[in-house]
C-alpha positions as CSV (number, residue, x, y, z in Angstrom):
1,M,11.0,1.6,-13.0
2,N,8.9,-0.1,-10.3
3,Y,11.9,-1.7,-8.7
4,K,13.6,1.6,-8.5
5,R,10.6,3.2,-6.8
6,L,10.5,0.2,-4.4
7,I,14.2,0.7,-3.5
8,F,13.7,4.5,-2.9
9,F,10.6,3.9,-0.8
10,T,12.4,1.3,1.3
11,L,15.4,3.6,1.9
12,F,13.0,6.5,2.7
13,T,11.1,4.4,5.2
14,L,14.3,3.2,6.8
15,F,15.7,6.7,7.2
16,S,12.3,7.9,8.4
17,G,12.2,5.3,11.1
18,L,15.7,6.2,12.2
19,S,14.8,9.9,12.5
20,L,12.8,9.5,15.6
21,Y,15.8,10.3,17.8
22,S,16.6,14.1,18.1
23,Q,19.5,15.3,20.1
24,T,21.2,18.1,18.1
25,V,23.0,20.9,20.1
26,S,23.2,24.2,18.2
27,G,24.5,27.6,19.3
28,S,26.7,30.6,18.6
29,V,29.8,32.3,19.7
30,R,29.8,36.1,20.0
31,V,32.5,38.5,21.0
32,M,32.3,41.7,23.1
33,K,34.5,44.5,21.8
34,P,36.3,46.9,24.1
35,D,33.7,49.5,23.3
36,G,30.9,47.2,24.5
37,S,29.6,46.3,21.1
38,V,28.8,42.6,20.4
39,E,29.2,40.7,17.1
40,P,29.5,37.1,15.9
41,M,32.8,35.5,16.4
42,A,33.8,33.6,13.2
43,Y,36.0,30.5,13.3
44,A,36.1,30.2,17.1
45,S,37.0,26.9,18.6
46,V,34.3,25.0,20.5
47,Y,35.3,21.9,22.6
48,W,32.9,19.3,23.8
49,L,34.6,17.6,26.7
50,E,32.5,14.5,27.2
51,G,32.4,13.8,23.4
52,K,36.0,14.6,22.9
53,I,35.2,16.6,19.8
54,A,36.6,19.9,18.5
55,L,34.4,22.1,16.4
56,E,34.8,25.5,14.6
57,S,32.1,28.1,14.3
58,D,31.2,29.2,10.8
59,D,31.6,32.7,9.4
60,K,28.5,33.8,11.3
61,G,29.7,32.3,14.6
62,R,27.2,29.4,14.5
63,F,27.8,25.7,15.2
64,S,25.9,22.5,15.8
65,F,26.6,18.8,16.6
66,D,24.9,15.7,17.7
67,R,25.1,15.0,21.5
68,K,25.6,11.6,23.0
69,K,23.0,10.0,25.2
70,T,24.4,11.9,28.3
71,D,22.6,14.0,30.9
72,T,25.2,16.8,30.7
73,V,27.2,18.4,28.0
74,S,30.2,20.6,28.9
75,L,31.3,23.0,26.3
76,I,34.2,25.5,26.1
77,A,34.4,28.3,23.5
78,T,37.7,30.1,22.8
79,F,39.7,32.1,20.2
80,V,43.3,33.2,20.5
81,G,43.7,36.6,22.3
82,H,40.3,36.3,23.9
83,T,38.7,34.9,27.1
84,R,37.2,31.5,27.3
85,D,33.5,30.9,28.1
86,T,32.1,27.6,29.5
87,I,28.6,26.3,29.3
88,I,27.1,23.1,30.8
89,L,23.9,21.9,29.3
90,G,21.5,19.7,31.3
91,K,19.3,17.0,30.0
92,G,16.9,18.3,27.4
93,E,18.9,21.5,26.9
94,N,20.2,21.9,23.3
95,K,21.1,25.6,22.9
96,A,24.4,27.1,23.8
97,D,25.2,30.8,23.2
98,F,28.8,31.9,24.2
99,L,30.1,35.4,24.9
100,I,33.9,35.9,24.9
101,K,35.9,39.1,25.4
102,E,38.9,40.7,23.7
103,G,42.3,41.5,25.1
104,E,42.4,39.8,28.5
105,E,45.4,37.8,29.7
106,L,44.7,34.1,29.5
107,Q,46.2,31.3,31.6
108,A,47.7,28.5,29.6
109,A,45.4,25.6,28.9
110,R,45.2,22.8,26.5
111,V,42.1,20.8,25.7
112,V,42.7,17.3,24.3
113,T,40.0,15.9,22.0
114,R,39.5,13.2,19.5
115,Q,38.2,14.4,16.2
116,Q,36.2,12.4,13.6
117,G,38.4,11.5,10.6
118,N,35.7,11.5,8.0
119,Y,32.2,12.8,8.4
120,I,29.3,14.4,6.5
121,S,28.7,18.0,7.4
122,K,25.3,18.7,8.8
123,L,25.4,22.4,8.2
124,S,26.0,22.5,4.5
125,S,23.1,22.7,2.0
126,V,25.3,20.6,-0.3
127,K,26.3,17.1,0.7
128,T,29.8,17.7,1.9
129,E,32.3,15.0,3.0
130,V,34.9,16.4,5.4
131,I,38.3,14.8,5.9
132,S,39.6,16.3,9.0
133,A,43.1,16.7,10.4
134,A,42.6,13.5,12.3
135,G,41.6,11.8,9.0
136,L,44.7,13.0,7.3
137,C,46.7,11.3,10.0
138,K,45.1,7.9,9.5
139,M,47.8,7.2,6.9
140,A,51.0,9.0,6.0
141,C,49.2,11.4,3.5
142,C,52.4,12.7,2.1
143,N,50.5,14.9,-0.2
144,L,47.0,15.7,-1.4
145,A,47.0,12.8,-3.9
146,E,47.4,10.4,-1.0
147,S,44.7,11.9,1.2
148,F,41.7,10.2,-0.3
149,E,42.3,6.5,0.5
150,N,39.5,6.4,3.0
151,S,37.0,8.0,0.6
152,A,34.9,6.1,-2.0
153,S,33.7,9.5,-3.4
154,V,37.2,10.3,-4.8
155,T,39.4,7.8,-6.6
156,V,43.1,8.6,-7.2
157,G,45.2,6.9,-9.8
158,Y,48.2,7.5,-12.1
159,S,47.6,9.2,-15.5
160,D,50.4,7.0,-16.9
161,A,53.2,4.6,-15.8
162,I,56.1,7.0,-16.4
163,T,55.6,10.6,-15.2
164,G,54.2,10.0,-11.7
165,A,51.3,12.4,-12.4
166,R,48.3,11.6,-10.2
167,Q,44.7,12.3,-11.1
168,I,41.5,12.1,-9.2
169,R,38.0,10.9,-10.3
170,L,34.8,12.3,-8.9
171,L,31.4,11.1,-10.0
172,G,33.1,8.9,-12.5
173,L,34.9,11.7,-14.4
174,S,38.5,12.9,-14.5
175,G,39.6,15.5,-12.0
176,I,39.8,18.1,-14.6
177,Y,36.0,18.5,-14.1
178,T,36.4,19.0,-10.4
179,Q,37.1,22.6,-9.3
180,M,40.0,22.7,-6.8
181,L,39.9,25.5,-4.3
182,D,42.4,26.8,-1.7
183,E,40.3,28.4,0.9
184,N,37.8,29.2,-1.8
185,R,40.4,30.5,-4.4
186,P,40.5,28.5,-7.7
187,V,43.9,26.6,-7.9
188,M,45.5,23.8,-10.0
189,R,44.4,25.1,-13.3
190,G,45.8,24.6,-16.8
191,I,49.5,23.8,-16.8
192,A,49.7,23.5,-13.1
193,S,47.1,20.7,-13.0
194,P,49.0,17.5,-14.1
195,F,51.2,17.5,-10.9
196,G,49.2,19.9,-8.7
197,L,48.0,17.2,-6.3
198,S,51.6,16.4,-5.5
199,Y,52.3,20.1,-4.5
200,I,50.0,20.2,-1.5
201,P,51.6,18.4,1.5
202,G,49.0,16.5,3.5
203,Q,50.5,17.9,6.8
204,W,50.0,21.5,5.6
205,L,46.2,20.9,5.6
206,E,43.6,21.3,8.4
207,S,40.8,19.7,6.5
208,I,39.5,18.8,3.0
209,Q,35.9,19.4,2.1
210,I,34.5,17.4,-0.8
211,A,31.3,18.8,-2.3
212,K,29.6,16.9,-5.1
213,G,28.0,18.8,-7.9
214,P,28.3,22.3,-9.2
215,S,27.7,23.9,-5.8
216,S,27.9,27.8,-5.6
217,V,28.2,30.2,-8.5
218,I,30.5,32.5,-6.5
219,N,33.8,30.8,-7.5
220,G,33.3,30.5,-11.2
221,T,31.8,28.1,-13.8
222,E,34.5,25.3,-13.7
223,A,32.8,23.0,-11.1
224,I,31.1,20.3,-13.1
225,T,31.4,17.2,-10.9
226,G,32.2,19.0,-7.7
227,Q,34.4,21.2,-5.6
228,I,37.3,20.2,-3.4
229,N,38.2,22.9,-0.9
230,L,41.5,22.8,1.0
231,E,41.8,24.4,4.5
232,H,45.4,25.1,5.4
233,R,46.8,25.4,8.8
234,K,45.7,28.7,10.2
235,P,47.8,31.6,11.5
236,T,45.7,31.7,14.7
237,T,46.5,28.0,15.5
238,E,48.2,27.7,18.9
239,E,51.1,25.8,17.5
240,P,54.3,27.8,17.2
241,F,56.2,24.8,15.9
242,F,55.2,21.5,14.0
243,L,57.6,19.1,12.4
244,N,56.8,16.0,10.3
245,L,59.5,13.5,9.2
246,F,58.8,10.6,6.8
247,L,60.9,7.7,5.3
248,S,59.8,4.7,3.3
249,N,61.4,1.5,2.2
250,T,61.8,3.0,-1.3
251,L,63.9,5.7,0.3
252,R,61.3,8.4,-0.2
253,T,62.2,11.0,2.3
254,E,60.0,13.9,3.3
255,A,60.1,16.8,5.8
256,N,57.4,19.3,6.6
257,V,57.6,22.2,9.0
258,A,54.9,24.7,10.1
259,S,54.9,27.6,12.5
260,S,51.9,29.7,13.6
261,I,52.8,32.9,15.3
262,Q,50.3,35.4,16.9
263,L,52.2,38.7,16.9
264,N,49.4,40.5,18.8
265,N,45.6,40.6,18.9
266,K,45.5,41.8,15.3
267,W,48.3,40.2,13.4
268,S,49.2,36.5,13.0
269,T,51.1,34.5,10.5
270,V,51.8,30.8,9.5
271,M,55.0,29.7,7.7
272,L,55.0,26.3,6.0
273,G,58.0,24.4,4.4
274,H,58.3,21.1,2.6
275,F,61.1,19.0,1.2
276,S,60.8,15.6,-0.4
277,T,62.9,13.3,-2.6
278,D,62.7,10.0,-4.3
279,P,66.3,9.2,-5.0
280,S,66.2,5.6,-6.2
281,D,65.5,4.3,-9.7
282,H,63.1,1.5,-8.5
283,D,62.0,-1.1,-11.1
284,G,60.0,-3.7,-9.2
285,N,58.4,-5.2,-12.3
286,H,61.7,-5.5,-14.3
287,D,60.4,-3.9,-17.5
288,G,63.5,-1.6,-17.6
289,F,61.5,1.5,-16.7
290,R,61.3,3.3,-13.3
291,D,58.1,2.6,-11.5
292,E,58.1,6.1,-10.3
293,P,60.3,9.0,-11.3
294,Q,63.2,10.1,-9.3
295,S,62.3,13.5,-7.9
296,L,63.3,16.5,-5.8
297,Q,60.8,19.0,-4.5
298,F,60.8,22.1,-2.4
299,N,57.7,24.1,-1.3
300,F,57.3,27.2,0.8
301,S,54.3,29.2,1.9
302,N,53.7,32.2,4.1
303,R,50.2,33.2,5.1
304,W,49.1,36.3,7.0
305,L,45.9,37.3,8.9
306,Y,44.8,40.7,10.2
307,L,41.8,41.1,12.4
308,G,40.6,44.7,12.8
309,E,38.7,46.0,15.7
310,N,35.7,46.8,13.5
311,G,35.6,43.1,12.3
312,M,37.6,43.7,9.1
313,Q,39.7,40.7,8.0
314,I,42.7,40.9,5.7
315,R,44.4,37.7,4.5
316,F,47.3,37.5,2.1
317,G,50.1,35.2,1.3
318,I,52.7,33.7,-1.1
319,K,53.7,30.2,-2.2
320,A,56.6,29.0,-4.2
321,L,57.5,25.5,-5.5
322,S,60.3,23.8,-7.4
323,D,60.0,20.2,-8.6
324,N,62.5,18.2,-10.8
325,R,61.6,14.7,-12.1
326,L,63.6,12.1,-14.0
327,A,61.6,9.3,-15.6
328,G,61.9,6.6,-18.1
329,Q,64.3,3.7,-18.5
330,T,66.7,3.1,-15.7
331,A,69.6,3.2,-18.2
332,F,68.7,6.9,-18.9
333,K,70.5,9.2,-16.4
334,R,70.2,12.9,-15.8
335,D,73.3,13.7,-17.9
336,T,72.3,11.3,-20.7
337,E,71.8,13.0,-24.1
338,R,68.6,12.0,-25.8
339,N,69.0,9.2,-28.3
340,L,67.3,6.1,-29.7
341,N,69.3,3.8,-27.4
342,S,67.3,4.7,-24.2
343,W,64.0,6.4,-23.6
344,G,64.0,9.0,-21.0
345,S,62.1,12.0,-19.7
346,T,62.8,15.1,-17.5
347,I,60.1,17.2,-16.1
348,K,60.7,20.5,-14.4
349,N,58.0,22.5,-12.7
350,K,58.4,25.9,-11.0
351,G,55.6,28.1,-9.7
352,V,54.7,31.2,-7.6
353,N,51.3,32.1,-6.2
354,G,50.2,35.2,-4.3
355,Y,46.8,36.2,-3.1
356,F,45.1,39.0,-1.2
357,K,41.7,38.8,0.4
358,I,39.8,41.5,2.4
359,G,36.4,41.5,4.1
360,V,34.9,44.7,5.5
361,P,31.7,44.6,7.7
362,L,29.2,47.3,6.7
363,S,26.8,46.8,9.6
364,P,26.8,45.8,13.3
365,G,26.9,41.9,13.5
366,N,28.4,41.7,10.1
367,T,25.0,41.2,8.5
368,K,26.2,43.4,5.6
369,N,29.7,43.2,4.2
370,I,31.8,43.6,1.2
371,A,34.8,41.3,0.2
372,A,37.4,41.2,-2.5
373,V,39.8,38.4,-3.6
374,L,42.8,38.8,-5.9
375,D,45.0,35.8,-6.9
376,Y,47.9,35.7,-9.2
377,S,49.7,32.5,-10.3
378,Y,52.8,31.9,-12.5
379,H,53.7,28.3,-13.5
380,K,56.5,27.1,-15.8
381,L,56.8,23.5,-17.1
382,D,59.8,22.4,-19.1
383,S,59.8,18.8,-20.1
384,Y,60.6,16.2,-22.8
385,F,59.3,12.6,-23.3
386,G,61.6,10.6,-25.5
387,L,61.8,12.8,-28.6
388,K,58.7,14.9,-27.8
389,D,59.2,18.3,-26.2
390,Y,56.6,20.2,-24.2
391,N,57.5,23.5,-22.7
392,A,54.9,26.0,-21.4
393,T,54.4,29.0,-19.1
394,Q,51.1,30.2,-17.6
395,N,50.3,33.6,-16.0
396,S,46.8,33.6,-14.4
397,L,44.9,36.3,-12.6
398,F,41.6,35.8,-10.7
399,A,39.6,38.6,-9.2
400,N,36.3,38.4,-7.3
401,L,34.4,41.3,-5.8
402,M,31.2,40.5,-3.8
403,F,28.6,42.2,-1.7
404,Q,26.6,40.2,0.9
405,N,23.5,41.3,2.7
406,Q,21.6,39.3,5.4
407,I,18.2,40.9,5.4
408,N,17.0,38.8,8.5
409,D,17.4,35.3,9.8
410,F,15.6,33.9,6.8
411,H,16.9,35.8,3.8
412,K,20.3,36.6,2.5
413,Y,21.7,37.5,-0.9
414,T,25.1,37.9,-2.5
415,L,26.0,39.9,-5.6
416,G,29.3,39.9,-7.3
417,L,31.7,40.6,-10.2
418,S,34.6,38.3,-11.2
419,A,37.2,38.1,-13.8
420,T,39.7,35.4,-15.0
421,A,42.6,35.9,-17.3
422,D,44.9,33.1,-18.5
423,D,48.0,33.7,-20.6
424,Y,49.2,30.4,-22.0
425,N,52.5,30.1,-23.9
426,E,53.0,26.6,-25.1
427,H,55.5,24.9,-27.4
428,F,55.0,21.3,-28.4
429,R,57.4,19.5,-30.9
430,D,57.6,15.9,-32.0
431,Y,61.0,15.4,-33.5
432,Y,60.6,11.7,-34.1
433,L,57.6,12.0,-36.3
434,G,58.9,15.1,-38.1
435,N,56.6,17.6,-36.5
436,F,59.1,20.4,-35.9
437,Y,56.4,23.1,-35.7
438,D,54.6,24.3,-32.6
439,L,51.2,22.5,-32.5
440,Y,50.0,24.6,-29.6
441,P,51.5,28.2,-29.8
442,G,49.4,29.3,-26.8
443,R,46.5,31.6,-26.2
444,F,45.3,34.5,-24.0
445,E,41.8,33.6,-22.6
446,K,39.9,35.9,-20.5
447,S,36.4,35.8,-19.0
448,V,34.3,38.4,-17.1
449,G,31.2,37.6,-15.2
450,A,28.5,38.7,-12.9
451,Y,26.5,36.6,-10.5
452,G,23.8,36.7,-7.9
453,E,23.0,34.1,-5.2
454,Y,19.9,34.0,-2.9
455,T,19.8,32.0,0.3
456,Y,16.6,31.2,2.3
457,T,17.2,29.6,5.7
458,N,14.6,28.5,8.2
459,G,16.6,27.5,11.2
460,E,17.9,23.9,10.8
461,K,14.8,22.9,9.0
462,I,15.2,24.1,5.4
463,S,17.8,26.0,3.3
464,V,17.6,26.9,-0.4
465,V,20.6,28.4,-2.2
466,T,19.9,29.4,-5.8
467,G,22.0,31.4,-8.0
468,V,23.0,32.3,-11.6
469,R,26.1,33.7,-13.2
470,V,26.7,34.9,-16.7
471,D,30.3,35.1,-18.0
472,Y,31.5,36.4,-21.3
473,N,34.5,34.5,-22.6
474,N,36.6,36.0,-25.5
475,Y,36.8,32.6,-27.3
476,H,33.4,31.1,-26.5
477,G,31.0,34.0,-26.0
478,W,28.2,34.1,-23.3
479,L,28.2,31.3,-20.7
480,P,25.0,31.3,-18.5
481,A,25.3,28.9,-15.5
482,P,22.3,28.5,-13.2
483,R,22.5,26.4,-10.0
484,I,20.3,25.4,-7.1
485,N,21.0,23.6,-3.8
486,I,18.2,22.5,-1.5
487,K,18.4,21.0,2.0
488,Y,15.4,19.9,4.0
489,A,15.5,18.3,7.5
490,F,12.5,16.2,8.3
491,D,14.0,16.5,11.8
492,E,17.4,16.6,13.2
493,K,18.0,12.9,12.3
494,L,16.9,12.8,8.7
495,I,18.2,15.3,6.2
496,F,17.4,15.4,2.4
497,R,19.5,17.4,-0.1
498,A,19.0,18.0,-3.8
499,L,21.0,20.0,-6.4
500,G,21.3,20.9,-10.0
501,G,23.5,23.2,-12.2
502,R,25.5,23.9,-15.1
503,G,29.3,24.1,-15.5
504,F,31.8,25.1,-18.2
505,R,35.5,24.6,-18.7
506,S,38.0,25.4,-21.4
507,T,40.1,22.4,-22.4
508,N,43.9,22.4,-22.4
509,V,44.7,19.4,-24.5
510,I,48.3,18.6,-23.5
511,P,48.2,19.5,-19.7
512,D,44.9,17.8,-19.3
513,N,46.3,14.6,-20.9
514,L,50.0,14.8,-20.3
515,G,50.3,11.0,-20.2
516,V,49.7,10.8,-24.1
517,L,53.2,12.2,-24.6
518,S,54.5,8.9,-23.1
519,T,53.3,7.0,-26.2
520,G,54.7,6.4,-29.7
521,R,51.8,8.1,-31.3
522,R,51.4,11.5,-32.8
523,V,48.8,13.9,-31.3
524,E,46.3,15.2,-33.8
525,T,43.9,17.9,-32.6
526,G,40.7,18.8,-34.5
527,S,40.1,22.5,-35.1
528,N,37.6,24.7,-33.2
529,L,37.4,22.7,-30.1
530,D,34.3,23.7,-28.1
531,I,34.1,24.7,-24.5
532,E,33.0,21.8,-22.4
533,D,29.5,22.2,-21.2
534,A,27.7,19.8,-18.8
535,W,24.7,19.6,-16.4
536,T,25.0,17.8,-13.1
537,Y,22.1,17.0,-10.8
538,G,21.6,14.7,-7.9
539,A,20.1,14.0,-4.4
540,N,21.2,12.7,-1.0
541,L,19.5,11.4,2.0
542,T,21.3,11.1,5.3
543,G,20.0,9.7,8.5
544,Y,21.4,9.5,12.1
545,F,20.3,6.7,14.4
546,P,21.4,5.4,17.9
547,L,23.8,2.6,17.4
548,G,26.8,2.1,19.7
549,L,28.3,4.9,21.8
550,E,27.3,7.8,19.4
551,D,24.7,8.2,16.8
552,A,25.7,6.4,13.7
553,S,25.0,7.9,10.2
554,L,23.8,6.3,7.1
555,S,23.8,8.2,3.8
556,F,22.7,7.4,0.2
557,D,23.2,9.6,-2.8
558,Y,22.7,9.6,-6.6
559,F,24.3,12.0,-9.1
560,R,24.1,12.3,-12.9
561,T,26.3,14.4,-15.2
562,D,25.2,15.0,-18.8
563,F,27.6,16.6,-21.3
564,R,26.2,18.9,-24.0
565,N,29.8,19.5,-25.3
566,Q,32.9,17.6,-24.4
567,V,36.4,17.3,-25.8
568,I,37.2,13.6,-26.4
569,V,40.7,12.3,-26.3
570,D,40.4,9.0,-28.2
571,Q,43.1,6.3,-28.5
572,E,40.9,3.6,-30.0
573,Y,39.8,5.3,-33.3
574,D,43.1,5.3,-35.1
575,L,46.0,3.4,-33.5
576,S,48.6,5.6,-35.2
577,K,47.5,8.7,-33.4
578,I,45.8,10.4,-30.5
579,S,42.5,11.7,-31.9
580,V,41.1,14.8,-30.2
581,Y,37.7,15.9,-31.3
582,N,34.3,17.4,-30.1
583,L,31.6,15.0,-28.8
584,D,29.1,13.9,-31.4
585,G,26.5,12.1,-29.4
586,R,25.9,11.3,-25.7
587,S,28.2,11.3,-22.7
588,F,27.0,10.8,-19.2
589,T,27.7,9.2,-15.9
590,N,25.4,7.9,-13.1
591,T,26.9,7.5,-9.6
592,Y,25.3,5.8,-6.6
593,Q,27.0,5.8,-3.2
594,L,26.2,4.4,0.3
595,D,28.1,5.5,3.5
596,L,27.9,4.1,7.0
597,N,29.7,5.7,9.9
598,V,29.5,4.1,13.4
599,E,31.2,4.0,16.7
600,P,30.1,0.7,18.4
601,I,32.2,1.2,21.5
602,E,34.2,4.1,23.0
603,R,37.2,5.0,20.8
604,L,36.4,2.5,18.0
605,S,35.1,4.0,14.8
606,I,34.1,2.2,11.6
607,L,33.6,3.7,8.2
608,T,32.1,1.7,5.4
609,T,31.3,3.1,2.0
610,F,30.5,1.7,-1.4
611,R,30.2,3.5,-4.8
612,Y,28.8,2.3,-8.1
613,T,29.4,4.1,-11.4
614,D,27.7,3.8,-14.8
615,A,29.7,5.9,-17.3
616,K,29.2,6.0,-21.0
617,V,30.5,8.1,-23.9
618,T,30.1,8.2,-27.7
619,L,33.3,7.5,-29.5
620,K,34.0,7.5,-33.3
621,G,33.5,4.2,-34.9
622,Q,32.1,2.6,-31.7
623,G,29.0,4.6,-30.8
624,L,27.9,4.8,-27.2
625,V,30.3,2.6,-25.1
626,E,31.4,2.3,-21.6
627,K,34.2,4.8,-20.7
628,P,37.5,3.2,-20.8
629,L,39.6,2.9,-17.6
630,T,36.6,3.9,-15.4
631,S,36.2,1.6,-12.4
632,R,32.6,0.3,-12.0
633,Y,32.6,0.2,-8.3
634,K,34.8,1.0,-5.2
635,G,34.3,-0.1,-1.6
636,V,36.2,1.2,1.5
637,F,36.2,-0.3,5.0
638,N,38.1,1.6,7.6
639,V,38.5,0.7,11.3
640,Q,40.2,2.9,13.8
641,Y,40.8,2.2,17.5
642,A,42.5,4.5,20.1
643,T,43.4,3.8,23.6
644,R,42.7,6.2,26.4
645,M,44.2,9.7,25.9
646,N,45.0,8.5,22.3
647,K,48.3,7.0,23.6
648,W,48.0,4.3,20.9
649,T,46.0,4.6,17.7
650,F,45.5,1.7,15.3
651,D,44.2,2.2,11.7
652,V,43.3,-0.5,9.1
653,T,41.8,0.2,5.7
654,A,40.6,-2.2,3.0
655,Q,39.7,-1.2,-0.5
656,L,37.7,-3.2,-3.1
657,N,38.3,-1.9,-6.6
658,G,35.9,-3.0,-9.4
659,P,36.6,-3.7,-13.0
660,S,37.0,-1.1,-15.8
661,R,36.8,-1.5,-19.5
662,L,40.1,-1.8,-21.2
663,P,40.8,0.0,-24.5
664,S,40.4,-2.2,-27.6
665,F,44.1,-2.0,-28.6
666,Y,45.0,-3.4,-25.2
667,Q,42.5,-6.2,-25.0
668,E,39.4,-6.4,-27.2
669,G,36.3,-6.6,-25.1
670,G,38.4,-7.0,-21.9
671,Y,38.1,-5.7,-18.4
672,S,40.6,-5.1,-15.7
673,P,40.5,-7.6,-12.7
674,V,38.8,-6.9,-9.4
675,Y,41.4,-6.5,-6.7
676,M,41.9,-5.6,-3.1
677,M,44.2,-3.0,-1.4
678,F,45.2,-3.0,2.2
679,Y,46.6,-0.2,4.5
680,A,47.6,-0.2,8.1
681,Q,49.2,2.3,10.5
682,V,50.1,2.3,14.2
683,T,50.7,5.6,16.0
684,K,52.2,6.0,19.5
685,K,51.7,9.4,21.2
686,I,54.5,10.5,23.6
687,K,53.8,14.0,25.0
688,G,54.0,16.3,22.0
689,M,55.2,13.7,19.6
690,D,53.4,11.1,17.5
691,I,55.6,8.2,16.2
692,Y,54.0,6.2,13.4
693,V,54.8,3.2,11.3
694,G,52.6,1.8,8.5
695,G,52.3,0.0,5.2
696,E,50.5,0.5,2.0
697,N,49.4,-2.1,-0.6
698,L,50.1,-4.8,2.0
699,S,48.9,-7.6,-0.4
700,N,51.7,-6.5,-2.8
701,Y,49.3,-6.3,-5.7
702,R,50.3,-4.4,-8.8
703,Q,49.3,-4.1,-12.4
704,K,51.3,-6.4,-14.8
705,H,52.6,-5.0,-18.1
706,A,51.8,-1.4,-17.2
707,I,53.8,-0.3,-20.2
708,I,52.9,-1.7,-23.6
709,N,55.9,-2.5,-25.8
710,A,58.3,-1.4,-23.1
711,E,61.1,-3.2,-25.0
712,T,60.6,-0.9,-28.1
713,P,59.8,2.5,-26.6
714,Y,60.3,4.3,-30.0
715,S,57.8,2.2,-31.8
716,E,54.2,3.3,-32.7
717,G,52.9,0.7,-30.2
718,F,54.6,2.0,-27.2
719,N,52.0,3.2,-24.7
720,S,52.1,3.8,-20.9
721,T,48.6,5.2,-20.4
722,V,46.5,2.1,-19.9
723,I,46.6,2.2,-16.0
724,W,43.9,0.7,-13.9
725,G,45.8,-0.6,-10.9
726,P,48.7,0.2,-8.6
727,L,52.2,0.5,-10.0
728,M,54.2,0.1,-6.8
729,G,54.1,-3.0,-4.7
730,I,54.2,-3.2,-0.9
731,K,55.5,0.0,0.8
732,V,56.4,0.3,4.5
733,Y,57.2,3.6,6.2
734,A,57.9,5.3,9.4
735,G,57.7,8.8,10.6
736,L,57.1,11.3,13.4
737,R,55.0,14.4,14.1
738,Y,56.3,16.8,16.7
739,T,54.3,19.7,18.0
740,I,55.0,22.4,20.4
741,F,51.8,24.0,21.8
742,K,51.6,27.6,22.9
């Protein structure tokens, strides 16, 4: 234990020494109404001209950032349909309070800035890594699954070598333990989860926020390892037309379109469209199976925003998707009838989502308000894998009613009621093994809960967010989930965070593990599977210090997750079947991560991050062992350089991927090799158009023998789930982004 204390003391001393430099600018944006009243302006845009940075005020109109070592700071605050306000701060001045007005005619103006791609939010009480719109443009980022290549916090891989389903890992655990949020609404749940990452086009997003740990109690109990919140393009964005086109050497073709329209000072809307196709049956490793499925996908979304004169906000929208996939052996075609001569799979997903959100201020300045969220989702999955059928539908309803009261600048509390209802109708049949009956007939699961959350804030110095929620589940009874998040700033350059909390999630055996259907084994589920129950706690220390043109940041964090109950999907206990059972013993992960962000010279940014994971689980017949297919470490090194006015932008990313334990049936006592991945992209800006060319997996590294017994797909030994590396070789692509600004 002494060496651990020595390491912590050394890091603490280093960060303390770096914290001597304090240059944080903070402020607020307020709006004057036609009747003369003044209230905070939420989500206003703030531009720092010298630093070429664009910011957004929070829901209370507040913002902050680190200034450069410059004598003056020129700031502009604006919001669509309002006047602009400009403030110039002199040396030693670090406070900027803006006042903008409604309903005045504005002259056209466009402010060009350069936004950080990846950064750690200074405002949040939870360590939150933000991938901005600029970060989403560092690579093609065709969809959400391809948006984390510059992050060591999140690892993305394939669940199997056939379906093309992608899954993330956060804190060493599968993405099913990470709560996915769409502007703070739970999404990608149940049947929608296997391919959900592929249904969020990267160019639809404005930013991604990755918060480690259970975080807030407001959005439910399902956050165990963290929350990933997606911010879509806003209706108020001054971009009436955006077009993105993409083409790769594998003939993957994609088009995205977005249009934000401000109808008047109160109403605005954004329409989002997506089309993509993978038409070729590519087989680069010559095992007779498609490396990725042939696919055809359509997505459409329409979002609306209403801003009332009294500060009331109404948001509502709808989204629809259709996705068809053809996978398996290249000899299997779309019109081929299933037989033992070729192994094939078709996967069809259709879904509709609609939501309604309203927030009503109950006091001047919006210090007291009430809000409600209503979300409905329908998802249908029709599929077969060889001679296994899995067809399912899901109807889900989420409702949340909350009351928030800010007593003063120090104290705030939130009270709420929420409810979730999931109606699953599942049919799973294995004809080859003679299981003609439905193993999973479905269920109707509902949960009702109440929660309270208290926030203490003392300026930028300290914040404490503590809360508890208690839910009643019709299958699992009472579920109490306490959580706490603490942030303490020794000064503006050294910030400490700590958290702890409990999370629960109901398992969905087939959707959570869809890849097991692409094996020759039968699926055997134990009776009375428990709800998964885990505690996660951790700490983070982030320091800012003068290095290069802007202050650099250095961050270290540690997190641990301990399961009280977990559903284990075990392929090593009995090689003739997939064993699913409740945990009997220990299961935990320890995760350590170090991040360094620096801009040594103007327009050159460097991001370096390294993560180490220690993950163990108790398996039948083996005891406590290292979790299979969990990489021990990952390193990321990203360099971006932009010429003046961003006319040219160059991005290079290198990844170091560590070994993971291989299942005993694949290689007894074996580990996957350490390997590197390289990415590069060059972007040329021509007026409102960005033209980009790039490459992924430039070293052409890929996993050999990704499918076990590919030559005998109907044998018991056939298995496509032992995936630890890339399945596709080098990929080159080109595309363009065209924007018309208002």
